[in-house]
Structure formats: C-alpha cells, structure tokens
N, C-alpha and C positions, 0 to 999 in steps of 0.2 A: 454434538461433538465437543469433547473437552478442550480446554485451552491448550493442553500439551499436544493433542492431536492436530489442532489448528496450526500451532507453531511448527510442528513437524511437516505439515503440508506446505506451509509457506516456504520453509527452507528447502524442501525437496524441489519445489517449483523454481526457486532461485538458484539451485545448485549449478545448472549449466552456465548461467551468467557469472557466477562466482568463479567457476573453473576457467572460463574464457578470459576473466579479468575485466569484463565490461561493467561489473558491479562489485561492490565491497560490502562486508558487514560493518555496521556502525551502530551508533545510538543517536536518537533525536529526542530531546526532552526526556531522556531516560528510557525511551521506548527502543526496543531492538528494531533496526531498520536496514534498508538497502540504500546505497548511494552509488552514483556513477563514479567512474575512475577519476572524474574531475571534481568530485565532492558534492554533487547535487543530490539531495535526498529525493526519493521518488516512491518508496513503499515502506510500510512499517506495520508493526503489530502493537495493539494496545497491550499494556503491561499485564493486567489481570485477566481480561477476557480472551486475549489473543485474537480479537477481531482484526481483520486486515484493514489497513488505511492506505489510500493511494493519493497521489498528487495528480491533478488534472485541471484543465482550464475551468474557470468558474462556471461557465455555461454547461460544460459536460457534467460537473458536479451536480448542478441543479437538475439536469436531465436524469442522472442516476437516482437522485432522491425522488423525483417525480415518478419514476418507473418502479419504485419500491426496492431497488437494488442496493441503495445506500441510505445512510443517515448522515446528517451534518457531523463533522468532526469538531467537537467543542470541548477540548480539555479545559478544565477549570472554568467552564462557562463562556469561554471566548471562542466563537465560531471562526474557523479558518476557511475562507472562500474557495481556495484551490485544493482542499483536502476533503476526502469522503471516507466514511467508515462503511465498509461493505458488509451488508447484512447476510446474504446467503453464503454458505460455505459450499463451494463448488469448484473442483479442481480446474475445469476448463475456464470458468469465469475468472477465477483468480489468476490463472496464467495469462489470459487475454488482458486483464486490467493491469497486471504488472508490466506487461510489454507496452501497453498504451501509456502508462505513467512514465516508463523509461524514455519512450520516444518523445513525450511532452517535454521533459526536462532537457533532453538532448537537443531539441529544436529551439530552445529558448536562447 
C-alpha cells in the first residue's frame, strides 16, 4: 500500500471522531496527527512512509512489538516508550488501535 493510500485510510478511520469533535487534526514533530479536544496527541502518521503511530502504555507497546504488530517508534534514534509504529496495514486493526490510543490519553 502506498503512503497516500495509508494516509487516506488513517483519515477515513478518523473522520467520525473529527466530525464529532472528540479529535482534531494537528501536527506532532512535523507529523500529521490526531489529538483530543483537550490537546493530547494519540495517533499519527510517519511523514514519508505514512506508517501509523499510536500512543499506548509502555507495557502495551512492548506487547504489540513482541506480537509483531508494531515496531519501536524512534524518530532520530530516540525511542519513545509510549509510542508504537504499527507494521500491518489493516483497517480493523488501525481502527481498534486508534480507539485504544484515544482511550489511553483520555484516561490519563
């Protein structure tokens, strides 16, 4: 899947949240992203590859990596413990993980 197709999928999944006002489009470190109405970042796309990146508890990130669903998110060589780059491109998986990421930041 091309970067443009991944980006289109991401924003299509996010559309209901954007229309409801529970999420907003923004940028994080220059990456297009979603944040809550309160300003908490929870999902993003890598700039060149458009791989999805989500925020989750550090233990959940480790679990996703161990299961082969994610890779560490390490822009410029610095690993972010609560962020994971999602490897497979799958609409249902992306939808579930965006919801999970949103709930994680809302509960903080």
